[in-house]
N, C-alpha and C positions, 0 to 999 in steps of 0.2 A: 153298157152294150156297144156304142160305137168303138171304145178302146180295147174290147175283147176281140170284135171283128178284126180292128187292125193288127191285134196281136197274131191271131190265128193266121192273115194273110202275110205278113212278116216271116212267121215261123214257116208256112207253107213254101214261100217264096225261097227262104234259106235252104230248106231240105230239097227244093228240086235244083238248085244253084249247085248245092254238094254233089248230088246225084250226077249231074250233067260234069261236073269237074271231074269226079272220079271215073267215069267211062271215057272221059277225054283226055286221059294222061297223054302228056307228048310222048313220041315214039322213044325217046331218048331215056326217060323216066321210067317208061315201062321195061325196057329193056335191063336197066339197071335193078328195078324190082326183081325180074324175072332170074338175072344173075345171083343177087343176093339169096334167092330161095334156093336156086341149083348149088350153090356154093356150101350148104350145108352138108351135102352129101360128098363133096369132095375127099373127105378124110377117108372114106371106105372105097368110093367109086371113082375117083381120080378127078383131076381138074377137068370141069366140063363134061365129066361122065367117060372120061378116057381112062379107064382102069389098066393097069399094067399087064401086059400080055402075059399070059401063063399064071397069072394068080386065080386065087378062089373067086373072087369078087366079080360081079359081072359089068362089062363094059356097058354103060346106059346109052352113050352118043350113037345117035342115029338108028337106034329101036323105035319100030311104029308106036305112035302115039296112044293108039287104043290097047295096044300092048302092054305099055307101060303102066296106062292108069288102070288096066284090069289087074295088074300085079299090085299095084299100090293100095288097090280097094281091098283086095284079097288080103294083104297085111293087115290093114286097116280093121277089117270084119274078124280077122284070125282063120279065115279060111286058108289061107297060106301060112304055115309054120315058119318062125324065124326066130334069131336069136334076139333081136334089137328092132328091126324095122316095123315090128305091129306097135311098139310105143312110138316110133319116131313118127309114124305115120299119123296118129291119133292125136299128135300135135299140130298139124295143119288142117285146113278146111277142105272141103272138096273140090273148091274152086281154086286153091292153091294146089293141090295135087294135080290138078287138071294142067295148070300153068307149068308145073315142074314137068310132066309127060309132054307136053310141048316143046319145051324148051330143049330137054334131052333128044328129041325126035327131029329137032331142026339141026342138031350139031353133026358133024360128020366125022 
């Protein structure tokens, strides 16, 4: 019984430590993570969301976060039709889509 309670305590401590470490990522690591998520959009929407002016694809940099997230979620659910975005958005969690929307909104 003592071994079981020791294992439970150790697992609880480990899970709590992992949760704190995940939420307290250093700013540099968080920036790199966001840039790596956003880089997957570069092929179509340009580096850091700066699509070439006059092209058919939308410039994402500087658009409002709420607007970007609404569009990403609409692609994901199929409410907004697209050739590929509905497939791409389903590959990310809602938290990742929120992070991408915030990243592009912060770009100028």
